[in-house]
DSSP file (Angstrom, degrees, kcal/mol; ACC not computed):
  #  RESIDUE AA STRUCTURE BP1 BP2  ACC     N-H-->O    O-->H-N    N-H-->O    O-->H-N    TCO  KAPPA ALPHA  PHI   PSI    X-CA   Y-CA   Z-CA
    1    1 A M     >        0   0    0      0, 0.0     4,-2.5     0, 0.0     5,-0.2   0.000 360.0 360.0 360.0 -41.5   35.4  -16.1   18.3
    2    2 A E  H  >  +     0   0    0      1,-0.2     4,-2.6     2,-0.2     5,-0.2   0.910 360.0  49.5 -56.8 -43.5   36.6  -14.3   15.1
    3    3 A Q  H  > S+     0   0    0      1,-0.2     4,-2.7     2,-0.2    -1,-0.2   0.881 109.5  51.8 -64.6 -38.3   38.1  -17.6   13.8
    4    4 A T  H  > S+     0   0    0      2,-0.2     4,-2.7     1,-0.2     5,-0.2   0.920 110.7  48.3 -63.3 -43.9   34.8  -19.5   14.6
    5    5 A I  H  X S+     0   0    0     -4,-2.5     4,-2.5     2,-0.2     5,-0.2   0.956 114.2  45.1 -61.1 -50.7   32.8  -16.9   12.7
    6    6 A I  H  X S+     0   0    0     -4,-2.6     4,-2.3     1,-0.2    -2,-0.2   0.911 113.8  50.2 -61.0 -43.3   35.1  -17.0    9.6
    7    7 A S  H  X S+     0   0    0     -4,-2.7     4,-2.6     1,-0.2    -1,-0.2   0.914 112.1  46.7 -62.3 -44.7   35.2  -20.8    9.7
    8    8 A N  H  X>S+     0   0    0     -4,-2.7     4,-3.5     2,-0.2     5,-0.8   0.882 111.0  51.8 -67.0 -38.0   31.4  -21.1    9.9
    9    9 A V  H  X5S+     0   0    0     -4,-2.5     4,-1.3     4,-0.2    -1,-0.2   0.922 113.6  44.9 -64.1 -42.4   30.9  -18.6    7.1
   10   10 A R  H  <5S+     0   0    0     -4,-2.3    -2,-0.2    -5,-0.2    -1,-0.2   0.924 122.6  36.6 -64.4 -44.0   33.4  -20.6    4.9
   11   11 A R  H  <5S+     0   0    0     -4,-2.6    -2,-0.2    -5,-0.2    -3,-0.2   0.906 136.1  15.4 -77.8 -44.4   31.8  -23.9    5.8
   12   12 A H  H  <5S-     0   0    0     -4,-3.5    -3,-0.2    -5,-0.2    -2,-0.2   0.582  98.6-111.4-112.1 -13.8   28.1  -23.1    6.0
   13   13 A G  S  <<S+     0   0    0     -4,-1.3    24,-0.4    -5,-0.8     2,-0.3   0.115  91.3  26.2 100.5 -21.8   27.7  -19.7    4.3
   14   14 A W        -     0   0    0     -6,-0.6     2,-0.3    23,-0.1    19,-0.2  -0.976  65.1-136.4-161.5 169.0   26.9  -17.9    7.6
   15   15 A H  E     -A   32   0A   0     17,-2.5    17,-2.3    -2,-0.3     2,-0.5  -0.958  16.0-138.7-129.7 148.0   27.3  -17.9   11.3
   16   16 A V  E     -A   31   0A   0     -2,-0.3     2,-0.5    15,-0.2    15,-0.2  -0.955  10.0-154.7-112.1 122.9   24.7  -17.2   14.0
   17   17 A V  E     -A   30   0A   0     13,-3.2    13,-2.0    -2,-0.5     2,-0.5  -0.836  11.1-158.9 -91.7 126.6   25.7  -15.2   17.0
   18   18 A M  E     -A   29   0A   0     -2,-0.5    11,-0.2    11,-0.2    33,-0.0  -0.940   9.2-171.1-111.4 125.1   23.5  -16.0   20.1
   19   19 A V  E     -A   28   0A   0      9,-3.2     9,-2.3    -2,-0.5     3,-0.1  -0.924  21.1-144.6-113.8 103.2   23.2  -13.4   22.9
   20   20 A P        -     0   0    0      0, 0.0     5,-0.1     0, 0.0    29,-0.1  -0.226  26.3 -90.1 -70.0 157.6   21.4  -15.0   25.8
   21   21 A E        +     0   0    0     27,-0.1     2,-0.2     6,-0.1     6,-0.1  -0.354  57.9 161.5 -59.5 142.3   19.0  -13.2   28.1
   22   22 A D        -     0   0    0      3,-2.4     3,-0.3    -3,-0.1    -1,-0.0  -0.780  57.3 -69.4-147.6-167.8   20.8  -11.7   31.1
   23   23 A E  S    S+     0   0    0     -2,-0.2    -2,-0.1     1,-0.2     0, 0.0   0.699 127.8  56.2 -67.2 -17.5   20.3   -9.0   33.8
   24   24 A I  S    S-     0   0    0      1,-0.3    -1,-0.2     2,-0.0   132,-0.1   0.855 120.8 -58.4 -82.2 -36.9   20.6   -6.3   31.2
   25   25 A G        -     0   0    0     -3,-0.3    -3,-2.4    -5,-0.1    -1,-0.3  -0.995  68.2 -39.6 175.6-177.2   17.8   -7.6   28.9
   26   26 A P        -     0   0    0      0, 0.0     2,-0.1     0, 0.0    22,-0.0  -0.147  62.0 -99.9 -64.9 161.0   16.2  -10.3   26.7
   27   27 A G        +     0   0    0     21,-0.2    20,-2.5    -6,-0.1     2,-0.3  -0.327  39.2 177.4 -78.8 163.5   18.2  -12.5   24.4
   28   28 A F  E     -AB  19  46A   0     -9,-2.3    -9,-3.2    18,-0.2     2,-0.3  -0.965  12.5-154.0-156.1 168.3   18.6  -12.1   20.7
   29   29 A A  E     -AB  18  45A   0     16,-2.5    16,-2.8    -2,-0.3     2,-0.3  -0.985  11.0-179.3-146.3 153.1   20.5  -13.7   17.8
   30   30 A Y  E     -AB  17  44A   0    -13,-2.0   -13,-3.2    -2,-0.3    14,-0.2  -0.991  22.6-115.2-153.2 159.5   21.7  -12.6   14.4
   31   31 A T  E     -A   16   0A   0     12,-2.5     2,-0.4    -2,-0.3   -15,-0.2  -0.586  15.5-165.6 -94.4 156.1   23.5  -13.9   11.4
   32   32 A I  E    S+A   15   0A   0    -17,-2.3   -17,-2.5    -2,-0.2    70,-0.0  -0.972  72.4  28.5-136.1 125.3   26.9  -13.0    9.9
   33   33 A G  S  > S+     0   0    0     -2,-0.4     4,-3.2   -19,-0.2     5,-0.4   0.170  78.7 104.8 117.1 -18.0   27.8  -13.9    6.4
   34   34 A L  H  >>S+     0   0    0      1,-0.2     4,-2.6     2,-0.2     6,-1.1   0.922  88.8  45.4 -60.5 -42.5   24.5  -14.1    4.5
   35   35 A A  H  >5S+     0   0    0      4,-0.2     4,-0.9     3,-0.2    -1,-0.2   0.906 116.6  46.4 -66.1 -40.5   25.3  -10.8    2.8
   36   36 A H  H  45S+     0   0    0      2,-0.1    -2,-0.2     1,-0.1    -1,-0.2   0.932 124.0  30.5 -65.4 -48.2   28.9  -12.0    2.0
   37   37 A T  H  <5S+     0   0    0     -4,-3.2    -3,-0.2   -24,-0.4    -2,-0.2   0.888 137.2  17.3 -83.7 -41.8   28.0  -15.4    0.7
   38   38 A Y  H  <5S-     0   0    0     -4,-2.6    -3,-0.2    -5,-0.4    -2,-0.1   0.452  92.9-119.8-117.1  -3.5   24.5  -15.0   -0.8
   39   39 A G  S  <<S+     0   0    0     -4,-0.9    -4,-0.2    -5,-0.7    -3,-0.1   0.761  74.1 119.9  70.3  23.4   24.1  -11.2   -1.3
   40   40 A V  S    S-     0   0    0     -6,-1.1    -1,-0.3     1,-0.1    -2,-0.2  -0.774  71.2 -84.3-114.2 163.0   21.1  -11.0    0.9
   41   41 A P        -     0   0    0      0, 0.0    72,-0.3     0, 0.0    -1,-0.1  -0.244  43.0-109.8 -63.6 152.8   20.6   -9.0    4.1
   42   42 A E  E     - c   0 113A   0     70,-2.8    72,-2.6    -8,-0.1     2,-0.4  -0.378  36.3-130.7 -70.5 162.7   21.8  -10.3    7.5
   43   43 A L  E     - c   0 114A   0     70,-0.2   -12,-2.5    -2,-0.1     2,-0.4  -0.942  21.1-173.6-124.9 141.8   19.0  -11.3    9.9
   44   44 A G  E     -Bc  30 115A   0     70,-2.2    72,-3.4    -2,-0.4     2,-0.3  -0.993   3.4-175.8-132.0 142.9   18.4  -10.5   13.5
   45   45 A I  E     -B   29   0A   0    -16,-2.8   -16,-2.5    -2,-0.4     2,-0.3  -0.980   7.1-163.6-139.3 150.7   15.7  -11.8   15.9
   46   46 A F  E     +B   28   0A   0     70,-0.5   -18,-0.2    -2,-0.3    72,-0.2  -0.926  50.9  25.6-137.3 151.0   14.8  -10.9   19.4
   47   47 A G  S    S+     0   0    0    -20,-2.5     2,-0.2    -2,-0.3   -19,-0.1   0.481  87.2  91.2  84.7   6.9   12.9  -12.1   22.5
   48   48 A L  S    S-     0   0    0    -21,-0.2    -1,-0.2     1,-0.1   -21,-0.2  -0.651  91.4 -62.5-118.2-179.8   12.8  -15.9   22.3
   49   49 A D     >  -     0   0    0     -2,-0.2     4,-2.5     1,-0.1     3,-0.3  -0.449  49.4-127.0 -60.7 135.3   15.0  -18.7   23.5
   50   50 A V  H  > S+     0   0    0      1,-0.2     4,-2.3     2,-0.2    -1,-0.1   0.834 108.5  52.5 -59.8 -33.4   18.4  -18.3   21.8
   51   51 A H  H  > S+     0   0    0      2,-0.2     4,-2.1     1,-0.2    -1,-0.2   0.881 110.1  48.1 -71.0 -36.6   18.4  -21.9   20.6
   52   52 A E  H  > S+     0   0    0     -3,-0.3     4,-2.4     2,-0.2    -2,-0.2   0.909 112.3  48.9 -65.9 -42.5   15.0  -21.4   19.0
   53   53 A M  H  X S+     0   0    0     -4,-2.5     4,-2.7     2,-0.2    -2,-0.2   0.890 108.8  54.0 -64.8 -38.2   16.1  -18.1   17.4
   54   54 A H  H  X S+     0   0    0     -4,-2.3     4,-2.2    -5,-0.2    -2,-0.2   0.936 110.0  47.2 -58.5 -47.8   19.2  -19.9   16.1
   55   55 A R  H  X S+     0   0    0     -4,-2.1     4,-2.1     1,-0.2    -2,-0.2   0.906 112.2  50.0 -60.6 -43.2   17.0  -22.6   14.5
   56   56 A M  H  X S+     0   0    0     -4,-2.4     4,-2.1     2,-0.2     5,-0.2   0.914 110.4  48.9 -64.5 -43.8   14.7  -19.9   13.0
   57   57 A L  H  X S+     0   0    0     -4,-2.7     4,-2.8     1,-0.2    -1,-0.2   0.897 111.2  50.5 -64.5 -39.1   17.6  -18.0   11.5
   58   58 A N  H  X S+     0   0    0     -4,-2.2     4,-2.6    -5,-0.2    -1,-0.2   0.880 107.7  54.1 -64.9 -36.8   19.1  -21.1   10.0
   59   59 A M  H  X S+     0   0    0     -4,-2.1     4,-1.3     2,-0.2    -2,-0.2   0.934 114.0  40.1 -62.4 -46.0   15.7  -22.0    8.5
   60   60 A I  H  X S+     0   0    0     -4,-2.1     4,-2.1     2,-0.2    -2,-0.2   0.885 113.6  55.4 -71.0 -37.5   15.5  -18.6    6.7
   61   61 A G  H  X S+     0   0    0     -4,-2.8     4,-2.6     1,-0.2    -2,-0.2   0.895 104.6  53.6 -59.4 -40.7   19.2  -18.8    5.9
   62   62 A D  H  X S+     0   0    0     -4,-2.6     4,-1.4     1,-0.2    -1,-0.2   0.877 107.1  51.9 -60.9 -37.5   18.6  -22.1    4.2
   63   63 A R  H  <>S+     0   0    0     -4,-1.3     5,-2.5     2,-0.2    -1,-0.2   0.903 110.1  48.2 -65.8 -40.8   15.9  -20.5    2.1
   64   64 A A  H ><5S+     0   0    0     -4,-2.1     3,-1.7     1,-0.2    -2,-0.2   0.907 109.0  53.4 -64.9 -41.4   18.3  -17.7    1.1
   65   65 A A  H 3<5S+     0   0    0     -4,-2.6    -1,-0.2     1,-0.3    -2,-0.2   0.809 105.6  55.1 -62.8 -29.0   21.0  -20.3    0.2
   66   66 A A  T 3<5S-     0   0    0     -4,-1.4    -1,-0.3    -5,-0.2    -2,-0.2   0.435 133.0 -90.2 -84.6   0.5   18.4  -22.0   -2.0
   67   67 A G  T < 5S+     0   0    0     -3,-1.7     2,-0.4     1,-0.3    -3,-0.2   0.441  76.9 143.6 110.4   0.3   17.9  -18.7   -3.9
   68   68 A T      < -     0   0    0     -5,-2.5    -1,-0.3    -6,-0.1     2,-0.2  -0.604  46.3-132.6 -74.6 126.5   15.1  -16.9   -2.0
   69   69 A A        -     0   0    0     -2,-0.4     2,-0.5   -29,-0.1   -29,-0.1  -0.509  14.6-142.6 -72.5 147.2   15.6  -13.2   -1.9
   70   70 A L        +     0   0    0     -2,-0.2     2,-0.3    -6,-0.0    -1,-0.0  -0.967  33.9 153.7-115.1 124.7   15.1  -11.6    1.5
   71   71 A E    >   -     0   0    0     -2,-0.5     3,-1.8   -31,-0.1    16,-0.3  -0.970  46.5 -68.7-151.0 163.0   13.5   -8.2    1.6
   72   72 A E  T 3  S+     0   0    0     -2,-0.3    16,-0.2     1,-0.3     3,-0.1  -0.171 114.4  12.6 -50.5 133.8   11.4   -5.7    3.7
   73   73 A G  T 3  S+     0   0    0     14,-3.0    -1,-0.3     1,-0.3     2,-0.1   0.369  90.5 140.8  81.6  -5.2    7.8   -6.7    4.3
   74   74 A Q    <   -     0   0    0     -3,-1.8    13,-2.6    13,-0.2     2,-0.3  -0.454  41.0-144.5 -74.3 142.0    8.3  -10.3    3.2
   75   75 A H  E     -D   86   0A   0     11,-0.2     2,-0.4    -2,-0.1    11,-0.2  -0.828   7.4-160.9-104.9 146.3    6.6  -13.1    5.1
   76   76 A H  E >   -D   85   0A   0      9,-2.2     9,-2.3    -2,-0.3     3,-0.6  -0.988  17.2-139.9-127.2 121.0    8.1  -16.5    5.7
   77   77 A E  E 3  S+     0   0A   0     -2,-0.4     7,-0.2     7,-0.2     6,-0.1  -0.433  73.8  13.7 -80.2 150.4    5.6  -19.3    6.6
   78   78 A G  E 3  S+     0   0A   0      4,-0.2     4,-0.3     2,-0.2    -1,-0.2   0.682  82.4 120.8  67.7  23.1    6.2  -22.0    9.2
   79   79 A V  E <  S+     0   0A   0      4,-1.4     2,-0.5    -3,-0.6     5,-0.2   0.860  76.5  29.6 -87.8 -37.5    9.2  -20.4   10.9
   80   80 A V  E >  S-D   83   0A   0      3,-1.4     3,-2.4     1,-0.1    -1,-0.3  -0.957 139.1 -31.2-128.0 113.4    7.9  -20.1   14.5
   81   81 A D  T 3  S-     0   0    0     -2,-0.5    -2,-0.1     1,-0.3     3,-0.1   0.868 118.3 -56.6  47.2  46.4    5.3  -22.6   15.7
   82   82 A A  T 3  S+     0   0    0     -4,-0.3    -1,-0.3     1,-0.2     2,-0.2   0.637 115.2 117.7  63.0  16.0    3.8  -23.0   12.2
   83   83 A R  E <   -D   80   0A   0     -3,-2.4    -3,-1.4    -6,-0.1    -4,-1.4  -0.692  66.5-107.8-106.4 164.8    3.2  -19.3   12.0
   84   84 A R  E     -     0   0A   0     -2,-0.2     2,-0.3    -7,-0.2    -7,-0.2  -0.584  24.0-150.8 -90.3 154.4    4.7  -16.8    9.6
   85   85 A V  E     -D   76   0A   0     -9,-2.3    -9,-2.2    -2,-0.2     2,-0.4  -0.799  10.0-136.6-114.1 162.5    7.3  -14.2   10.4
   86   86 A M  E     -DE  75 117A   0     31,-2.4    31,-3.2    -2,-0.3     2,-0.4  -0.964  10.0-135.4-122.2 140.1    7.8  -10.8    8.7
   87   87 A L  E     - E   0 116A   0    -13,-2.6   -14,-3.0    -2,-0.4     2,-0.4  -0.799  24.1-175.3 -94.3 133.8   11.1   -9.3    7.7
   88   88 A R  E     - E   0 115A   0     27,-2.3    27,-3.8    -2,-0.4    54,-0.1  -0.982  29.1-106.9-129.8 140.0   11.6   -5.6    8.5
   89   89 A N  E     - E   0 114A   0     -2,-0.4     2,-0.5    25,-0.2    25,-0.2  -0.306  30.8-133.3 -60.8 146.2   14.5   -3.3    7.6
   90   90 A V        -     0   0    0     23,-1.8    23,-0.3    53,-0.1    53,-0.3  -0.916  18.2-121.6-105.1 127.3   16.8   -2.3   10.4
   91   91 A D    >   -     0   0    0     51,-3.2     3,-2.2    -2,-0.5     4,-0.3  -0.471  21.7-125.5 -64.5 133.4   17.7    1.4   10.8
   92   92 A L  G >  S+     0   0    0      1,-0.3     3,-1.5    -2,-0.2     4,-0.4   0.756 104.2  71.8 -52.9 -30.3   21.5    1.8   10.5
   93   93 A R  G 3  S+     0   0    0      1,-0.3    -1,-0.3     2,-0.1     4,-0.2   0.593  93.0  56.7 -68.8  -9.3   21.6    3.6   13.9
   94   94 A W  G <> S+     0   0    0     -3,-2.2     4,-1.9    48,-0.2     3,-0.5   0.607  81.3  89.8 -91.0 -14.2   20.9    0.3   15.7
   95   95 A Y  H <> S+     0   0    0     -3,-1.5     4,-3.1    -4,-0.3     8,-0.2   0.893  87.3  45.8 -54.8 -49.4   23.9   -1.6   14.3
   96   96 A R  H  4 S+     0   0    0     -4,-0.4     4,-0.3     1,-0.2    -1,-0.3   0.831 111.5  54.3 -66.1 -30.7   26.4   -0.7   17.0
   97   97 A T  H  4 S+     0   0    0     -3,-0.5    -1,-0.2    -4,-0.2    -2,-0.2   0.904 130.3   7.4 -67.7 -42.0   23.9   -1.5   19.8
   98   98 A F  H  < S+     0   0    0     -4,-1.9     3,-0.2    -3,-0.1    -2,-0.2   0.699 126.0  48.8-116.4 -25.1   23.0   -5.0   18.6
   99   99 A F    >X  +     0   0    0     -4,-3.1     4,-1.8    -5,-0.4     3,-0.5  -0.181  57.0 137.7-121.3  41.4   25.3   -6.2   15.8
  100  100 A G  H 3> S+     0   0    0     -4,-0.3     4,-2.1     1,-0.2    -1,-0.2   0.853  73.3  52.6 -58.0 -41.3   28.9   -5.5   16.9
  101  101 A R  H 3> S+     0   0    0      1,-0.2     4,-2.1     2,-0.2    -1,-0.2   0.847 107.1  53.6 -67.5 -31.3   30.4   -8.7   15.7
  102  102 A A  H <> S+     0   0    0     -3,-0.5     4,-2.8     2,-0.2     5,-0.3   0.899 106.8  51.9 -67.3 -39.7   28.9   -8.2   12.3
  103  103 A I  H  X S+     0   0    0     -4,-1.8     4,-1.7     1,-0.2    -2,-0.2   0.919 110.0  50.1 -60.5 -42.6   30.5   -4.8   12.1
  104  104 A G  H  < S+     0   0    0     -4,-2.1    -2,-0.2     2,-0.2    -1,-0.2   0.885 112.0  47.4 -62.4 -39.5   33.8   -6.5   13.0
  105  105 A F  H  < S+     0   0    0     -4,-2.1    -2,-0.2     1,-0.2    -1,-0.2   0.943 121.6  34.3 -66.7 -48.9   33.3   -9.1   10.3
  106  106 A Y  H  < S-     0   0    0     -4,-2.8    -2,-0.2    -5,-0.1    -1,-0.2   0.608 102.5-133.2 -83.7 -12.1   32.4   -6.6    7.5
  107  107 A R  S  < S+     0   0    0     -4,-1.7    -3,-0.2    -5,-0.3    -4,-0.1   0.314  76.7  13.4  75.7  -6.4   34.8   -4.0    9.0
  108  108 A R  S    S-     0   0    0     -6,-0.3    -4,-0.0    -5,-0.2     0, 0.0  -0.850  83.4 -86.3 179.2 149.4   32.1   -1.3    8.7
  109  109 A P  S    S+     0   0    0      0, 0.0     2,-0.0     0, 0.0    -6,-0.0  -0.567  74.7  83.4 -81.5 166.1   28.4   -0.7    8.2
  110  110 A P        +     0   0    0      0, 0.0   -18,-0.0     0, 0.0     0, 0.0   0.389  54.5 132.2 -91.2 139.5   26.4   -0.3    6.1
  111  111 A F        -     0   0    0     -2,-0.0     2,-0.1   -19,-0.0    -9,-0.0  -0.950  65.2 -91.1-133.6 149.3   25.6   -3.8    5.2
  112  112 A P        -     0   0    0      0, 0.0   -70,-2.8     0, 0.0     2,-0.4  -0.341  44.3-178.3 -71.9 141.4   21.9   -4.8    5.0
  113  113 A F  E     -c   42   0A   0    -23,-0.3   -23,-1.8   -72,-0.3     2,-0.4  -0.998   7.9-166.7-135.9 139.7   20.1   -6.1    8.0
  114  114 A L  E     -cE  43  89A   0    -72,-2.6   -70,-2.2    -2,-0.4     2,-0.4  -0.982  18.1-133.8-123.4 138.5   16.5   -7.3    8.4
  115  115 A Q  E     -cE  44  88A   0    -27,-3.8   -27,-2.3    -2,-0.4     2,-0.9  -0.779  14.8-139.3 -87.6 132.9   14.7   -7.9   11.7
  116  116 A V  E     - E   0  87A   0    -72,-3.4   -70,-0.5    -2,-0.4     2,-0.4  -0.843  23.4-162.8 -91.2 106.5   12.7  -11.2   11.8
  117  117 A A  E     - E   0  86A   0    -31,-3.2   -31,-2.4    -2,-0.9   -72,-0.0  -0.793   0.9-158.5 -96.6 131.3    9.5  -10.2   13.6
  118  118 A W        -     0   0    0     -2,-0.4     8,-0.4   -33,-0.2   -33,-0.1  -0.860  11.8-128.4-112.0 145.1    7.4  -13.0   15.1
  119  119 A P        -     0   0    0      0, 0.0     6,-0.2     0, 0.0   -36,-0.1  -0.359  19.1-112.0 -87.1 165.8    3.7  -12.8   15.9
  120  120 A D    >   -     0   0    0      4,-2.4     3,-2.0    -2,-0.1    11,-0.0  -0.194  52.8 -78.8 -80.2-175.2    1.8  -13.6   19.0
  121  121 A G  T 3  S+     0   0    0      1,-0.3    -1,-0.1     2,-0.1    10,-0.0   0.667 133.3  53.3 -63.3 -17.3   -0.6  -16.6   19.2
  122  122 A N  T 3  S-     0   0    0      2,-0.1    -1,-0.3     8,-0.1     3,-0.1   0.166 120.9-105.8-102.4  16.6   -3.3  -14.5   17.4
  123  123 A E  S <  S+     0   0    0     -3,-2.0     2,-0.5     1,-0.2    -2,-0.1   0.666  74.1 143.1  68.3  18.9   -1.0  -13.6   14.5
  124  124 A G        -     0   0    0      6,-0.2    -4,-2.4     5,-0.1    -1,-0.2  -0.777  45.2-136.7 -91.3 131.4   -0.6  -10.0   15.8
  125  125 A Y    >   -     0   0    0     -2,-0.5     3,-2.2    -6,-0.2     6,-0.3  -0.526  27.4-106.5 -83.7 156.6    2.8   -8.4   15.4
  126  126 A H  T 3  S+     0   0    0     -8,-0.4    -1,-0.1     1,-0.3    15,-0.1   0.615 117.8  50.2 -64.3 -14.3    4.3   -6.4   18.3
  127  127 A W  T 3  S+     0   0    0     10,-0.0    -1,-0.3     3,-0.0     2,-0.2   0.499  93.3  96.0 -97.5  -5.7    3.7   -3.1   16.6
  128  128 A E  S X  S-     0   0    0     -3,-2.2     3,-1.4     1,-0.1    -4,-0.0  -0.566  78.8-125.3 -91.1 150.3    0.0   -3.8   15.7
  129  129 A E  T 3  S+     0   0    0      1,-0.3    -1,-0.1    -2,-0.2     7,-0.1   0.853 108.8  56.5 -57.7 -38.3   -3.0   -2.7   17.8
  130  130 A Q  T 3  S+     0   0    0     -7,-0.1    -1,-0.3     2,-0.0    -6,-0.2   0.545  81.8 111.5 -77.6  -5.5   -4.3   -6.3   18.0
  131  131 A A  S <  S-     0   0    0     -3,-1.4     5,-0.1    -6,-0.3    -6,-0.1  -0.416  79.9-101.9 -67.6 141.9   -1.1   -7.6   19.5
  132  132 A G     >  -     0   0    0     -8,-0.2     4,-1.3     1,-0.1     3,-0.5  -0.268  30.9-112.8 -60.8 151.4   -1.4   -8.7   23.1
  133  133 A H  T >4 S+     0   0    0      1,-0.3     3,-0.6     2,-0.2     4,-0.5   0.901 116.7  49.1 -55.9 -46.0   -0.1   -6.3   25.7
  134  134 A G  G >4 S+     0   0    0      1,-0.2     3,-0.7     2,-0.2    -1,-0.3   0.820 108.2  55.1 -63.5 -30.8    2.8   -8.6   26.8
  135  135 A H  G >4 S+     0   0    0     -3,-0.5     3,-1.6     1,-0.2     4,-0.4   0.776  90.1  74.9 -74.1 -25.8    3.8   -9.2   23.1
  136  136 A R  G << S+     0   0    0     -4,-1.3    -1,-0.2    -3,-0.6     3,-0.2   0.769 105.0  35.7 -59.7 -27.1    4.1   -5.4   22.4
  137  137 A H  G <  S+     0   0    0     -3,-0.7    -1,-0.3    -4,-0.5    -2,-0.2   0.247  89.9  96.3-110.0  11.3    7.4   -5.3   24.3
  138  138 A S  S <  S+     0   0    0     -3,-1.6    -2,-0.1     1,-0.1    -1,-0.1   0.717  94.0  20.3 -74.0 -20.8    8.7   -8.7   23.3
  139  139 A Q  S    S-     0   0    0     -4,-0.4    15,-0.1    -3,-0.2    -1,-0.1  -0.973  81.7-111.5-144.9 153.0   10.8   -7.3   20.5
  140  140 A P        -     0   0    0      0, 0.0     2,-0.5     0, 0.0   -94,-0.1  -0.331  22.5-126.2 -77.6 170.9   12.3   -4.0   19.4
  141  141 A Q    >   +     0   0    0      9,-0.1     3,-2.0     1,-0.1   -24,-0.0  -0.727  35.2 172.6-113.8  76.6   11.1   -2.0   16.4
  142  142 A L  T 3   +     0   0    0     -2,-0.5   -51,-3.2     1,-0.3   -48,-0.2   0.541  67.1  72.4 -73.1  -6.3   14.5   -1.6   14.8
  143  143 A W  T 3  S+     0   0    0    -53,-0.3    -1,-0.3    -3,-0.1   -53,-0.1   0.681  88.8  77.3 -76.7 -16.8   13.0   -0.1   11.6
  144  144 A L  S <  S-     0   0    0     -3,-2.0   -53,-0.2   -53,-0.1     5,-0.1  -0.696  96.9-107.1 -87.3 144.0   12.4    3.0   13.7
  145  145 A P    >>  -     0   0    0      0, 0.0     3,-2.1     0, 0.0     4,-0.8  -0.393  34.7-110.0 -61.9 149.9   15.3    5.3   14.5
  146  146 A P  G >4 S+     0   0    0      0, 0.0     3,-0.7     0, 0.0    12,-0.1   0.832 118.8  58.8 -52.2 -34.8   16.4    5.0   18.2
  147  147 A T  G 34 S+     0   0    0      1,-0.2    -3,-0.0     3,-0.0     0, 0.0   0.689 111.1  41.6 -70.6 -16.8   15.1    8.5   19.0
  148  148 A E  G <4 S+     0   0    0     -3,-2.1    -1,-0.2     2,-0.1    -4,-0.0   0.449  88.1 112.9-107.0  -3.6   11.5    7.4   17.8
  149  149 A H  S << S-     0   0    0     -4,-0.8     3,-0.1    -3,-0.7    -7,-0.0  -0.468  78.1-105.0 -71.7 137.7   11.5    3.9   19.4
  150  150 A P        -     0   0    0      0, 0.0     4,-0.1     0, 0.0    -9,-0.1  -0.359  45.3-101.1 -58.9 140.6    9.0    3.5   22.2
  151  151 A P  S    S+     0   0    0      0, 0.0     2,-0.3     0, 0.0     3,-0.0  -0.296  72.0 100.0 -63.6 149.1   10.7    3.5   25.6
  152  152 A G  S >> S-     0   0    0     -3,-0.1     3,-1.2     1,-0.1     4,-0.6  -0.982  85.3 -40.3 164.3-164.5   11.3    0.1   27.2
  153  153 A V  T 34 S+     0   0    0     -2,-0.3     3,-0.5     1,-0.3     4,-0.3   0.798 127.3  57.5 -60.6 -31.2   13.8   -2.7   27.8
  154  154 A W  T 34 S+     0   0    0      1,-0.2    -1,-0.3    -4,-0.1     3,-0.1   0.716 114.6  36.6 -75.3 -19.7   15.2   -2.4   24.2
  155  155 A T  T X4 S+     0   0    0     -3,-1.2     3,-1.5    -5,-0.1    -1,-0.2   0.352  85.7 102.8-111.2   4.1   16.1    1.3   24.7
  156  156 A A  T 3< S+     0   0    0     -4,-0.6    -2,-0.1    -3,-0.5    -1,-0.1   0.809  84.0  46.7 -59.7 -32.5   17.2    1.1   28.3
  157  157 A E  T 3         0   0    0     -4,-0.3    -1,-0.3     1,-0.2    -2,-0.1   0.485 360.0 360.0 -89.7  -2.9   20.9    1.3   27.5
  158  158 A L    <         0   0    0     -3,-1.5    -1,-0.2   -12,-0.1    -2,-0.1   0.473 360.0 360.0 -82.4 360.0   20.6    4.1   25.0
């Protein structure tokens, strides 16, 4: 796996790690190499089909490769079902829980990470009051420290 990551970073500028849903919890995906190649934060996304998340991360990665800065609070249009996504900072204390291969690539944190948060069908994000009940637990809130995160599937292993 390490050679595949290094090869993809050399060839494409980044690699996407896909972690499929299993009996432990929902799937997620994240990039490795965006910070190394383009000087922008790595990206992580949660709670959708891993292949869809792979496509979404590549779409935002292509924007970074074309010179778009990636930062907290930024919106990207047309990434998921013609809706916008929002980028949120990831608290360093989540790195070991979700981004182990990135730690192996960079040899240590901190390196910047942003969570790609996707809205429900009514454009409500999972932390907002107007978000549908089912959507509220579809993704973690990694900008919160683990000790302040609402209990649920994302904190079950902590």
